[in-house]
MIMAR-65037 format. One record per atom (N, C-alpha, C): x, y, z; atom name; residue number from 0. Coordinates in steps of 0.05 Angstrom, whole numbers. Layout:
REM MIMAR-65037
+--------+--------+--------+-------+-----+
|      u |      v |      w | atomo | num |
+--------+--------+--------+-------+-----+
|      X |      Y |      Z |    CA | NUM |
...
+--------+--------+--------+-------+-----+
This chain:
REM MIMAR-65037
+--------+--------+--------+-------+-----+
|      u |      v |      w | atomo | num |
+--------+--------+--------+-------+-----+
|   3417 |     95 |    -44 |     N |   0 |
|   3408 |     76 |    -63 |    CA |   0 |
|   3382 |     63 |    -52 |     C |   0 |
|   3365 |     54 |    -70 |     N |   1 |
|   3342 |     38 |    -63 |    CA |   1 |
|   3348 |      9 |    -66 |     C |   1 |
|   3343 |     -6 |    -45 |     N |   2 |
|   3349 |    -35 |    -45 |    CA |   2 |
|   3323 |    -50 |    -39 |     C |   2 |
|   3319 |    -71 |    -55 |     N |   3 |
|   3296 |    -89 |    -50 |    CA |   3 |
|   3306 |   -116 |    -41 |     C |   3 |
|   3293 |   -126 |    -20 |     N |   4 |
|   3300 |   -152 |     -9 |    CA |   4 |
|   3280 |   -173 |    -18 |     C |   4 |
|   3290 |   -195 |    -29 |     N |   5 |
|   3273 |   -217 |    -37 |    CA |   5 |
|   3278 |   -240 |    -18 |     C |   5 |
|   3257 |   -253 |     -9 |     N |   6 |
|   3259 |   -276 |      8 |    CA |   6 |
|   3234 |   -293 |      5 |     C |   6 |
|   3237 |   -318 |     12 |     N |   7 |
|   3215 |   -337 |     10 |    CA |   7 |
|   3200 |   -341 |     36 |     C |   7 |
|   3177 |   -354 |     35 |     N |   8 |
|   3162 |   -360 |     59 |    CA |   8 |
|   3178 |   -377 |     79 |     C |   8 |
|   3193 |   -397 |     69 |     N |   9 |
|   3210 |   -412 |     88 |    CA |   9 |
|   3231 |   -395 |    102 |     C |   9 |
|   3241 |   -375 |     87 |     N |  10 |
|   3260 |   -356 |    100 |    CA |  10 |
|   3247 |   -340 |    122 |     C |  10 |
|   3222 |   -331 |    117 |     N |  11 |
|   3207 |   -317 |    138 |    CA |  11 |
|   3203 |   -334 |    162 |     C |  11 |
|   3196 |   -359 |    157 |     N |  12 |
|   3189 |   -377 |    179 |    CA |  12 |
|   3214 |   -385 |    195 |     C |  12 |
|   3236 |   -391 |    181 |     N |  13 |
|   3259 |   -403 |    194 |    CA |  13 |
|   3282 |   -383 |    200 |     C |  13 |
|   3284 |   -362 |    185 |     N |  14 |
|   3306 |   -343 |    187 |    CA |  14 |
|   3298 |   -314 |    189 |     C |  14 |
|   3277 |   -309 |    204 |     N |  15 |
|   3267 |   -281 |    206 |    CA |  15 |
|   3289 |   -263 |    217 |     C |  15 |
|   3305 |   -273 |    236 |     N |  16 |
|   3326 |   -256 |    247 |    CA |  16 |
|   3348 |   -249 |    227 |     C |  16 |
|   3353 |   -268 |    208 |     N |  17 |
|   3372 |   -262 |    187 |    CA |  17 |
|   3361 |   -240 |    169 |     C |  17 |
|   3336 |   -242 |    162 |     N |  18 |
|   3324 |   -221 |    145 |    CA |  18 |
|   3323 |   -194 |    159 |     C |  18 |
|   3318 |   -195 |    185 |     N |  19 |
|   3319 |   -170 |    200 |    CA |  19 |
|   3347 |   -158 |    200 |     C |  19 |
|   3367 |   -175 |    203 |     N |  20 |
|   3395 |   -166 |    202 |    CA |  20 |
|   3402 |   -154 |    175 |     C |  20 |
|   3393 |   -166 |    153 |     N |  21 |
|   3398 |   -155 |    127 |    CA |  21 |
|   3386 |   -127 |    125 |     C |  21 |
|   3361 |   -124 |    134 |     N |  22 |
|   3348 |    -98 |    133 |    CA |  22 |
|   3364 |    -77 |    150 |     C |  22 |
|   3373 |    -86 |    173 |     N |  23 |
|   3388 |    -69 |    191 |    CA |  23 |
|   3414 |    -59 |    177 |     C |  23 |
|   3428 |    -77 |    164 |     N |  24 |
|   3453 |    -70 |    150 |    CA |  24 |
|   3448 |    -50 |    128 |     C |  24 |
|   3427 |    -55 |    112 |     N |  25 |
|   3420 |    -37 |     90 |    CA |  25 |
|   3415 |     -9 |    101 |     C |  25 |
|   3400 |     -7 |    122 |     N |  26 |
|   3395 |     20 |    134 |    CA |  26 |
|   3420 |     32 |    146 |     C |  26 |
|   3436 |     16 |    159 |     N |  27 |
|   3460 |     26 |    172 |    CA |  27 |
|   3480 |     36 |    151 |     C |  27 |
|   3479 |     25 |    127 |     N |  28 |
|   3497 |     35 |    106 |    CA |  28 |
|   3486 |     60 |     92 |     C |  28 |
|   3463 |     70 |    102 |     N |  29 |
|   3452 |     95 |     92 |    CA |  29 |
|   3434 |     92 |     67 |     C |  29 |
|   3424 |     68 |     63 |     N |  30 |
|   3407 |     63 |     39 |    CA |  30 |
|   3378 |     61 |     47 |     C |  30 |
|   3361 |     60 |     27 |     N |  31 |
|   3332 |     60 |     31 |    CA |  31 |
|   3321 |     33 |     21 |     C |  31 |
|   3302 |     23 |     36 |     N |  32 |
|   3288 |     -2 |     29 |    CA |  32 |
|   3266 |      5 |      8 |     C |  32 |
|   3267 |     -8 |    -15 |     N |  33 |
|   3248 |     -2 |    -36 |    CA |  33 |
|   3219 |     -9 |    -27 |     C |  33 |
|   3217 |    -31 |    -13 |     N |  34 |
|   3191 |    -40 |     -2 |    CA |  34 |
|   3196 |    -54 |     24 |     C |  34 |
|   3187 |    -43 |     46 |     N |  35 |
|   3192 |    -54 |     72 |    CA |  35 |
|   3169 |    -73 |     79 |     C |  35 |
|   3172 |    -98 |     71 |     N |  36 |
|   3151 |   -118 |     73 |    CA |  36 |
|   3155 |   -140 |     93 |     C |  36 |
|   3179 |   -143 |    104 |     N |  37 |
|   3187 |   -166 |    119 |    CA |  37 |
|   3169 |   -170 |    145 |     C |  37 |
|   3168 |   -149 |    161 |     N |  38 |
|   3153 |   -152 |    186 |    CA |  38 |
|   3123 |   -156 |    181 |     C |  38 |
|   3112 |   -142 |    162 |     N |  39 |
|   3083 |   -146 |    155 |    CA |  39 |
|   3078 |   -174 |    146 |     C |  39 |
|   3095 |   -184 |    128 |     N |  40 |
|   3092 |   -211 |    118 |    CA |  40 |
|   3096 |   -232 |    140 |     C |  40 |
|   3116 |   -227 |    157 |     N |  41 |
|   3121 |   -246 |    179 |    CA |  41 |
|   3096 |   -248 |    197 |     C |  41 |
|   3086 |   -225 |    204 |     N |  42 |
|   3062 |   -224 |    222 |    CA |  42 |
|   3038 |   -238 |    209 |     C |  42 |
|   3034 |   -232 |    184 |     N |  43 |
|   3011 |   -243 |    170 |    CA |  43 |
|   3014 |   -273 |    163 |     C |  43 |
|   3037 |   -280 |    153 |     N |  44 |
|   3041 |   -308 |    143 |    CA |  44 |
|   3048 |   -328 |    165 |     C |  44 |
|   3067 |   -321 |    181 |     N |  45 |
|   3076 |   -340 |    201 |    CA |  45 |
|   3057 |   -342 |    225 |     C |  45 |
|   3048 |   -319 |    234 |     N |  46 |
|   3032 |   -319 |    258 |    CA |  46 |
|   3003 |   -326 |    253 |     C |  46 |
|   2992 |   -316 |    230 |     N |  47 |
|   2963 |   -321 |    225 |    CA |  47 |
|   2958 |   -338 |    201 |     C |  47 |
|   2977 |   -345 |    185 |     N |  48 |
|   2973 |   -363 |    162 |    CA |  48 |
|   2958 |   -349 |    139 |     C |  48 |
|   2972 |   -332 |    125 |     N |  49 |
|   2960 |   -317 |    103 |    CA |  49 |
|   2953 |   -335 |     80 |     C |  49 |
|   2934 |   -327 |     64 |     N |  50 |
|   2925 |   -343 |     41 |    CA |  50 |
|   2942 |   -338 |     16 |     C |  50 |
|   2937 |   -355 |     -4 |     N |  51 |
|   2951 |   -352 |    -29 |    CA |  51 |
|   2946 |   -325 |    -42 |     C |  51 |
|   2921 |   -315 |    -39 |     N |  52 |
|   2915 |   -288 |    -51 |    CA |  52 |
|   2931 |   -266 |    -38 |     C |  52 |
|   2936 |   -269 |    -12 |     N |  53 |
|   2953 |   -249 |      2 |    CA |  53 |
|   2981 |   -250 |     -8 |     C |  53 |
|   2991 |   -274 |    -13 |     N |  54 |
|   3018 |   -277 |    -24 |    CA |  54 |
|   3020 |   -266 |    -52 |     C |  54 |
|   2998 |   -268 |    -67 |     N |  55 |
|   2996 |   -256 |    -94 |    CA |  55 |
|   3001 |   -226 |    -93 |     C |  55 |
|   2989 |   -213 |    -74 |     N |  56 |
|   2992 |   -184 |    -71 |    CA |  56 |
|   3021 |   -177 |    -64 |     C |  56 |
|   3032 |   -192 |    -45 |     N |  57 |
|   3060 |   -188 |    -37 |    CA |  57 |
|   3079 |   -191 |    -62 |     C |  57 |
|   3073 |   -211 |    -77 |     N |  58 |
|   3089 |   -217 |   -101 |    CA |  58 |
|   3087 |   -195 |   -122 |     C |  58 |
|   3063 |   -185 |   -128 |     N |  59 |
|   3060 |   -164 |   -148 |    CA |  59 |
|   3073 |   -138 |   -138 |     C |  59 |
|   3070 |   -132 |   -112 |     N |  60 |
|   3083 |   -108 |   -102 |    CA |  60 |
|   3114 |   -111 |   -103 |     C |  60 |
|   3124 |   -135 |   -100 |     N |  61 |
|   3152 |   -140 |   -102 |    CA |  61 |
|   3163 |   -135 |   -130 |     C |  61 |
|   3147 |   -142 |   -150 |     N |  62 |
|   3156 |   -137 |   -178 |    CA |  62 |
|   3158 |   -107 |   -182 |     C |  62 |
|   3140 |    -91 |   -171 |     N |  63 |
|   3142 |    -62 |   -173 |    CA |  63 |
|   3166 |    -52 |   -158 |     C |  63 |
|   3172 |    -63 |   -135 |     N |  64 |
|   3195 |    -55 |   -120 |    CA |  64 |
|   3221 |    -61 |   -135 |     C |  64 |
|   3222 |    -84 |   -149 |     N |  65 |
|   3245 |    -90 |   -165 |    CA |  65 |
|   3250 |    -69 |   -186 |     C |  65 |
|   3229 |    -61 |   -199 |     N |  66 |
|   3231 |    -40 |   -220 |    CA |  66 |
|   3242 |    -14 |   -209 |     C |  66 |
|   3234 |     -7 |   -184 |     N |  67 |
|   3242 |     18 |   -172 |    CA |  67 |
|   3269 |     17 |   -157 |     C |  67 |
|   3279 |     -7 |   -153 |     N |  68 |
|   3304 |    -10 |   -137 |    CA |  68 |
|   3329 |     -6 |   -155 |     C |  68 |
|   3350 |      2 |   -142 |     N |  69 |
|   3376 |      3 |   -155 |    CA |  69 |
|   3391 |    -24 |   -155 |     C |  69 |
|   3388 |    -37 |   -132 |     N |  70 |
|   3401 |    -64 |   -129 |    CA |  70 |
|   3382 |    -82 |   -114 |     C |  70 |
|   3387 |   -108 |   -116 |     N |  71 |
|   3370 |   -128 |   -104 |    CA |  71 |
|   3387 |   -146 |    -86 |     C |  71 |
|   3376 |   -152 |    -62 |     N |  72 |
|   3388 |   -172 |    -44 |    CA |  72 |
|   3368 |   -194 |    -42 |     C |  72 |
|   3376 |   -219 |    -48 |     N |  73 |
|   3358 |   -241 |    -48 |    CA |  73 |
|   3369 |   -263 |    -30 |     C |  73 |
|   3352 |   -273 |    -12 |     N |  74 |
|   3359 |   -296 |      4 |    CA |  74 |
|   3351 |   -321 |    -11 |     C |  74 |
|   3370 |   -337 |    -20 |     N |  75 |
|   3364 |   -361 |    -35 |    CA |  75 |
|   3372 |   -386 |    -19 |     C |  75 |
|   3372 |   -384 |      7 |     N |  76 |
|   3379 |   -407 |     24 |    CA |  76 |
|   3359 |   -430 |     19 |     C |  76 |
|   3334 |   -423 |     16 |     N |  77 |
|   3313 |   -443 |     10 |    CA |  77 |
|   3304 |   -440 |    -19 |     C |  77 |
|   3306 |   -461 |    -34 |     N |  78 |
|   3299 |   -460 |    -62 |    CA |  78 |
|   3269 |   -454 |    -64 |     C |  78 |
|   3262 |   -435 |    -82 |     N |  79 |
|   3235 |   -426 |    -84 |    CA |  79 |
|   3231 |   -414 |   -111 |     C |  79 |
|   3210 |   -423 |   -125 |     N |  80 |
|   3204 |   -413 |   -152 |    CA |  80 |
|   3200 |   -383 |   -153 |     C |  80 |
|   3185 |   -372 |   -134 |     N |  81 |
|   3179 |   -343 |   -133 |    CA |  81 |
|   3204 |   -327 |   -131 |     C |  81 |
|   3222 |   -335 |   -113 |     N |  82 |
|   3248 |   -321 |   -110 |    CA |  82 |
|   3264 |   -323 |   -136 |     C |  82 |
|   3264 |   -346 |   -148 |     N |  83 |
|   3279 |   -349 |   -173 |    CA |  83 |
|   3268 |   -332 |   -195 |     C |  83 |
|   3242 |   -331 |   -197 |     N |  84 |
|   3229 |   -314 |   -217 |    CA |  84 |
|   3236 |   -285 |   -213 |     C |  84 |
|   3234 |   -276 |   -188 |     N |  85 |
|   3241 |   -248 |   -182 |    CA |  85 |
|   3270 |   -241 |   -188 |     C |  85 |
|   3287 |   -260 |   -183 |     N |  86 |
|   3316 |   -256 |   -190 |    CA |  86 |
|   3319 |   -253 |   -220 |     C |  86 |
|   3304 |   -271 |   -235 |     N |  87 |
|   3305 |   -269 |   -264 |    CA |  87 |
|   3295 |   -243 |   -274 |     C |  87 |
|   3273 |   -232 |   -262 |     N |  88 |
|   3263 |   -206 |   -270 |    CA |  88 |
|   3284 |   -185 |   -265 |     C |  88 |
|   3296 |   -186 |   -242 |     N |  89 |
|   3317 |   -166 |   -235 |    CA |  89 |
|   3340 |   -167 |   -254 |     C |  89 |
|   3349 |   -191 |   -261 |     N |  90 |
|   3371 |   -194 |   -280 |    CA |  90 |
|   3363 |   -183 |   -308 |     C |  90 |
|   3339 |   -189 |   -316 |     N |  91 |
|   3329 |   -180 |   -341 |    CA |  91 |
|   3328 |   -149 |   -342 |     C |  91 |
|   3323 |   -137 |   -319 |     N |  92 |
|   3323 |   -108 |   -318 |    CA |  92 |
|   3351 |    -96 |   -312 |     C |  92 |
|   3371 |   -114 |   -313 |     N |  93 |
|   3399 |   -106 |   -309 |    CA |  93 |
|   3404 |    -93 |   -282 |     C |  93 |
|   3392 |   -105 |   -261 |     N |  94 |
|   3396 |    -96 |   -234 |    CA |  94 |
|   3417 |   -114 |   -221 |     C |  94 |
|   3437 |   -103 |   -208 |     N |  95 |
|   3456 |   -119 |   -193 |    CA |  95 |
|   3441 |   -135 |   -171 |     C |  95 |
|   3447 |   -161 |   -169 |     N |  96 |
|   3434 |   -178 |   -149 |    CA |  96 |
|   3455 |   -192 |   -132 |     C |  96 |
|   3450 |   -190 |   -106 |     N |  97 |
|   3466 |   -206 |    -87 |    CA |  97 |
|   3450 |   -230 |    -79 |     C |  97 |
|   3459 |   -253 |    -88 |     N |  98 |
|   3445 |   -278 |    -83 |    CA |  98 |
|   3457 |   -291 |    -58 |     C |  98 |
|   3444 |   -288 |    -35 |     N |  99 |
|   3454 |   -298 |    -10 |    CA |  99 |
|   3445 |   -326 |     -4 |     C |  99 |
|   3462 |   -341 |      8 |     N | 100 |
|   3454 |   -367 |     19 |    CA | 100 |
|   3472 |   -373 |     43 |     C | 100 |
|   3460 |   -387 |     62 |     N | 101 |
|   3474 |   -394 |     87 |    CA | 101 |
|   3496 |   -414 |     81 |     C | 101 |
|   3518 |   -410 |     95 |     N | 102 |
|   3541 |   -428 |     92 |    CA | 102 |
|   3532 |   -457 |     97 |     C | 102 |
|   3542 |   -475 |     81 |     N | 103 |
|   3535 |   -503 |     84 |    CA | 103 |
|   3511 |   -512 |     68 |     C | 103 |
|   3497 |   -494 |     56 |     N | 104 |
|   3474 |   -501 |     39 |    CA | 104 |
|   3484 |   -508 |     11 |     C | 104 |
|   3478 |   -531 |      2 |     N | 105 |
|   3488 |   -539 |    -24 |    CA | 105 |
|   3467 |   -540 |    -46 |     C | 105 |
|   3446 |   -524 |    -43 |     N | 106 |
|   3425 |   -524 |    -63 |    CA | 106 |
|   3435 |   -515 |    -90 |     C | 106 |
|   3425 |   -527 |   -111 |     N | 107 |
|   3433 |   -520 |   -138 |    CA | 107 |
|   3427 |   -491 |   -145 |     C | 107 |
|   3405 |   -482 |   -134 |     N | 108 |
|   3396 |   -454 |   -140 |    CA | 108 |
|   3416 |   -434 |   -128 |     C | 108 |
|   3425 |   -439 |   -104 |     N | 109 |
|   3443 |   -421 |    -91 |    CA | 109 |
|   3470 |   -418 |   -106 |     C | 109 |
|   3478 |   -439 |   -119 |     N | 110 |
|   3504 |   -438 |   -134 |    CA | 110 |
|   3500 |   -438 |   -164 |     C | 110 |
|   3476 |   -444 |   -174 |     N | 111 |
|   3473 |   -448 |   -202 |    CA | 111 |
|   3468 |   -424 |   -219 |     C | 111 |
|   3459 |   -402 |   -208 |     N | 112 |
|   3454 |   -378 |   -224 |    CA | 112 |
|   3480 |   -365 |   -231 |     C | 112 |
|   3485 |   -364 |   -257 |     N | 113 |
|   3510 |   -351 |   -267 |    CA | 113 |
|   3503 |   -329 |   -286 |     C | 113 |
|   3508 |   -305 |   -279 |     N | 114 |
|   3502 |   -282 |   -296 |    CA | 114 |
|   3519 |   -259 |   -286 |     C | 114 |
|   3526 |   -241 |   -304 |     N | 115 |
|   3543 |   -219 |   -297 |    CA | 115 |
|   3531 |   -200 |   -277 |     C | 115 |
|   3504 |   -201 |   -274 |     N | 116 |
|   3491 |   -183 |   -256 |    CA | 116 |
|   3487 |   -195 |   -228 |     C | 116 |
|   3495 |   -220 |   -225 |     N | 117 |
|   3490 |   -235 |   -200 |    CA | 117 |
|   3517 |   -240 |   -186 |     C | 117 |
|   3517 |   -233 |   -160 |     N | 118 |
|   3540 |   -240 |   -143 |    CA | 118 |
|   3530 |   -259 |   -122 |     C | 118 |
|   3545 |   -281 |   -118 |     N | 119 |
|   3537 |   -300 |    -97 |    CA | 119 |
|   3551 |   -292 |    -71 |     C | 119 |
|   3536 |   -295 |    -50 |     N | 120 |
|   3547 |   -289 |    -23 |    CA | 120 |
|   3539 |   -310 |     -3 |     C | 120 |
|   3559 |   -324 |      6 |     N | 121 |
|   3554 |   -345 |     27 |    CA | 121 |
|   3558 |   -331 |     53 |     C | 121 |
|   3539 |   -334 |     72 |     N | 122 |
|   3541 |   -320 |     97 |    CA | 122 |
|   3539 |   -338 |    121 |     C | 122 |
|   3551 |   -328 |    143 |     N | 123 |
|   3548 |   -339 |    169 |    CA | 123 |
|   3538 |   -317 |    187 |     C | 123 |
|   3533 |   -323 |    212 |     N | 124 |
|   3524 |   -302 |    231 |    CA | 124 |
|   3546 |   -281 |    234 |     C | 124 |
|   3571 |   -288 |    231 |     N | 125 |
|   3593 |   -269 |    236 |    CA | 125 |
|   3600 |   -253 |    211 |     C | 125 |
|   3594 |   -262 |    187 |     N | 126 |
|   3603 |   -246 |    164 |    CA | 126 |
|   3580 |   -234 |    147 |     C | 126 |
|   3555 |   -238 |    155 |     N | 127 |
|   3533 |   -228 |    138 |    CA | 127 |
|   3534 |   -198 |    134 |     C | 127 |
|   3541 |   -183 |    155 |     N | 128 |
|   3542 |   -154 |    153 |    CA | 128 |
|   3562 |   -146 |    131 |     C | 128 |
|   3586 |   -158 |    132 |     N | 129 |
|   3607 |   -152 |    113 |    CA | 129 |
|   3599 |   -159 |     84 |     C | 129 |
|   3588 |   -183 |     81 |     N | 130 |
|   3580 |   -192 |     54 |    CA | 130 |
|   3561 |   -171 |     41 |     C | 130 |
|   3541 |   -163 |     57 |     N | 131 |
|   3521 |   -144 |     46 |    CA | 131 |
|   3534 |   -116 |     42 |     C | 131 |
|   3549 |   -107 |     62 |     N | 132 |
|   3561 |    -80 |     60 |    CA | 132 |
|   3580 |    -78 |     36 |     C | 132 |
|   3595 |    -99 |     31 |     N | 133 |
|   3614 |    -99 |      8 |    CA | 133 |
|   3599 |    -98 |    -18 |     C | 133 |
|   3577 |   -113 |    -20 |     N | 134 |
|   3561 |   -112 |    -45 |    CA | 134 |
|   3549 |    -85 |    -49 |     C | 134 |
|   3538 |    -73 |    -28 |     N | 135 |
|   3526 |    -46 |    -30 |    CA | 135 |
|   3547 |    -25 |    -38 |     C | 135 |
|   3570 |    -27 |    -26 |     N | 136 |
|   3592 |     -8 |    -32 |    CA | 136 |
|   3601 |    -11 |    -61 |     C | 136 |
|   3603 |    -35 |    -71 |     N | 137 |
|   3612 |    -40 |    -98 |    CA | 137 |
|   3591 |    -30 |   -119 |     C | 137 |
|   3566 |    -28 |   -111 |     N | 138 |
|   3545 |    -21 |   -130 |    CA | 138 |
|   3533 |      7 |   -124 |     C | 138 |
|   3545 |     22 |   -106 |     N | 139 |
|   3535 |     48 |    -99 |    CA | 139 |
|   3543 |     68 |   -121 |     C | 139 |
|   3524 |     79 |   -135 |     N | 140 |
|   3530 |     98 |   -156 |    CA | 140 |
|   3520 |    126 |   -148 |     C | 140 |
|   3511 |    130 |   -124 |     N | 141 |
|   3499 |    155 |   -116 |    CA | 141 |
|   3519 |    178 |   -117 |     C | 141 |
|   3545 |    173 |   -115 |     N | 142 |
|   3564 |    194 |   -115 |    CA | 142 |
|   3578 |    198 |   -142 |     C | 142 |
|   3569 |    182 |   -161 |     N | 143 |
|   3582 |    184 |   -188 |    CA | 143 |
|   3562 |    193 |   -209 |     C | 143 |
|   3571 |    211 |   -226 |     N | 144 |
|   3555 |    218 |   -249 |    CA | 144 |
|   3558 |    196 |   -269 |     C | 144 |
|   3536 |    190 |   -283 |     N | 145 |
|   3537 |    169 |   -303 |    CA | 145 |
|   3533 |    181 |   -330 |     C | 145 |
|   3545 |    169 |   -349 |     N | 146 |
|   3544 |    178 |   -377 |    CA | 146 |
|   3534 |    156 |   -395 |     C | 146 |
|   3518 |    164 |   -414 |     N | 147 |
|   3510 |    145 |   -435 |    CA | 147 |
|   3504 |    161 |   -461 |     C | 147 |
|   3506 |    147 |   -483 |     N | 148 |
|   3501 |    159 |   -509 |    CA | 148 |
|   3475 |    148 |   -521 |     C | 148 |
|   3461 |    164 |   -536 |     N | 149 |
|   3438 |    154 |   -550 |    CA | 149 |
|   3434 |    171 |   -575 |     C | 149 |
|   3421 |    159 |   -594 |     N | 150 |
|   3417 |    172 |   -620 |    CA | 150 |
|   3390 |    186 |   -621 |     C | 150 |
|   3390 |    210 |   -633 |     N | 151 |
|   3365 |    225 |   -635 |    CA | 151 |
|   3361 |    233 |   -664 |     C | 151 |
|   3336 |    238 |   -671 |     N | 152 |
|   3330 |    247 |   -698 |    CA | 152 |
|   3332 |    277 |   -701 |     C | 152 |
|   3330 |    287 |   -725 |     N | 153 |
|   3333 |    316 |   -730 |    CA | 153 |
|   3313 |    333 |   -714 |     C | 153 |
|   3288 |    327 |   -713 |     N | 154 |
|   3269 |    344 |   -697 |    CA | 154 |
|   3277 |    346 |   -668 |     C | 154 |
|   3286 |    325 |   -656 |     N | 155 |
|   3294 |    326 |   -628 |    CA | 155 |
|   3319 |    343 |   -625 |     C | 155 |
|   3338 |    339 |   -643 |     N | 156 |
|   3363 |    356 |   -643 |    CA | 156 |
|   3356 |    385 |   -646 |     C | 156 |
|   3338 |    391 |   -665 |     N | 157 |
|   3331 |    420 |   -669 |    CA | 157 |
|   3318 |    432 |   -644 |     C | 157 |
|   3300 |    416 |   -631 |     N | 158 |
|   3288 |    426 |   -607 |    CA | 158 |
|   3309 |    430 |   -585 |     C | 158 |
|   3327 |    412 |   -581 |     N | 159 |
|   3347 |    415 |   -560 |    CA | 159 |
|   3365 |    439 |   -566 |     C | 159 |
|   3373 |    442 |   -591 |     N | 160 |
|   3389 |    465 |   -598 |    CA | 160 |
|   3374 |    491 |   -592 |     C | 160 |
|   3349 |    493 |   -600 |     N | 161 |
|   3332 |    517 |   -596 |    CA | 161 |
|   3329 |    522 |   -566 |     C | 161 |
|   3323 |    501 |   -550 |     N | 162 |
|   3319 |    504 |   -521 |    CA | 162 |
|   3345 |    512 |   -507 |     C | 162 |
|   3367 |    502 |   -517 |     N | 163 |
|   3393 |    509 |   -505 |    CA | 163 |
|   3399 |    538 |   -509 |     C | 163 |
|   3394 |    548 |   -534 |     N | 164 |
|   3399 |    576 |   -540 |    CA | 164 |
|   3380 |    594 |   -524 |     C | 164 |
|   3355 |    586 |   -521 |     N | 165 |
|   3335 |    602 |   -508 |    CA | 165 |
|   3340 |    604 |   -477 |     C | 165 |
|   3348 |    581 |   -465 |     N | 166 |
|   3351 |    580 |   -436 |    CA | 166 |
|   3379 |    585 |   -426 |     C | 166 |
|   3399 |    582 |   -444 |     N | 167 |
|   3427 |    584 |   -436 |    CA | 167 |
|   3437 |    559 |   -422 |     C | 167 |
|   3421 |    537 |   -424 |     N | 168 |
|   3429 |    512 |   -412 |    CA | 168 |
|   3441 |    494 |   -434 |     C | 168 |
|   3455 |    474 |   -425 |     N | 169 |
|   3466 |    454 |   -445 |    CA | 169 |
|   3443 |    435 |   -453 |     C | 169 |
|   3447 |    422 |   -475 |     N | 170 |
|   3427 |    402 |   -484 |    CA | 170 |
|   3424 |    380 |   -462 |     C | 170 |
|   3446 |    372 |   -450 |     N | 171 |
|   3446 |    352 |   -429 |    CA | 171 |
|   3429 |    361 |   -405 |     C | 171 |
|   3432 |    386 |   -397 |     N | 172 |
|   3416 |    397 |   -375 |    CA | 172 |
|   3386 |    396 |   -381 |     C | 172 |
|   3380 |    404 |   -406 |     N | 173 |
|   3351 |    404 |   -414 |    CA | 173 |
|   3340 |    375 |   -413 |     C | 173 |
|   3355 |    356 |   -423 |     N | 174 |
|   3345 |    328 |   -422 |    CA | 174 |
|   3343 |    318 |   -394 |     C | 174 |
|   3363 |    325 |   -377 |     N | 175 |
|   3363 |    316 |   -350 |    CA | 175 |
|   3338 |    327 |   -335 |     C | 175 |
|   3332 |    352 |   -339 |     N | 176 |
|   3308 |    364 |   -327 |    CA | 176 |
|   3283 |    351 |   -337 |     C | 176 |
|   3281 |    344 |   -362 |     N | 177 |
|   3257 |    331 |   -373 |    CA | 177 |
|   3254 |    303 |   -360 |     C | 177 |
|   3275 |    289 |   -357 |     N | 178 |
|   3274 |    262 |   -344 |    CA | 178 |
|   3267 |    265 |   -315 |     C | 178 |
|   3279 |    284 |   -301 |     N | 179 |
|   3273 |    288 |   -273 |    CA | 179 |
|   3244 |    296 |   -269 |     C | 179 |
|   3233 |    312 |   -286 |     N | 180 |
|   3205 |    319 |   -285 |    CA | 180 |
|   3187 |    295 |   -289 |     C | 180 |
|   3194 |    278 |   -308 |     N | 181 |
|   3179 |    254 |   -313 |    CA | 181 |
|   3180 |    235 |   -289 |     C | 181 |
|   3203 |    232 |   -276 |     N | 182 |
|   3206 |    215 |   -253 |    CA | 182 |
|   3188 |    226 |   -230 |     C | 182 |
|   3189 |    252 |   -226 |     N | 183 |
|   3173 |    264 |   -205 |    CA | 183 |
|   3143 |    260 |   -210 |     C | 183 |
|   3134 |    264 |   -235 |     N | 184 |
|   3106 |    261 |   -241 |    CA | 184 |
|   3097 |    232 |   -238 |     C | 184 |
|   3114 |    213 |   -243 |     N | 185 |
|   3107 |    185 |   -241 |    CA | 185 |
|   3111 |    174 |   -213 |     C | 185 |
|   3123 |    190 |   -195 |     N | 186 |
|   3129 |    183 |   -168 |    CA | 186 |
|   3145 |    156 |   -167 |     C | 186 |
|   3165 |    155 |   -183 |     N | 187 |
|   3182 |    131 |   -186 |    CA | 187 |
|   3201 |    129 |   -163 |     C | 187 |
+--------+--------+--------+-------+-----+
């Protein structure tokens, strides 16, 4: 699975080791980071003091990573508009979101987001690995085939029927190959 990590500048400054631990758990569970930005942002922002324009680039790249990710892990320990907006974008795109916050933090944001796509996870140094691993396990669809239905018009049906007869493939196989080709061409 592709996972994108969302975090704020205060998280980078105060909890870089927590963010590194989150990345480590994601990789240890056999998943891929959609956009590996933590170390680069830490070096640029905390050590050298990056500008607002630089944060703008990080933010726009994060929106692209959200679109390409299967699930989102967000550190909401520190209330931040940018993190909230990115979570809203992920929820709008129907991405499962793990909304993490450190134990003992009573911020409204950490507890206030209520949506079927959002799971809240309170963590400590001792349970953070389990909280993340459980979320990833619950949302891992890589070993399951998924099914959905959609309606097509007569010309599409006629084409699929013709292509199925010509190739000996099922209509589903033809559609799957078309979508896979589109994904490959778009480098999604």
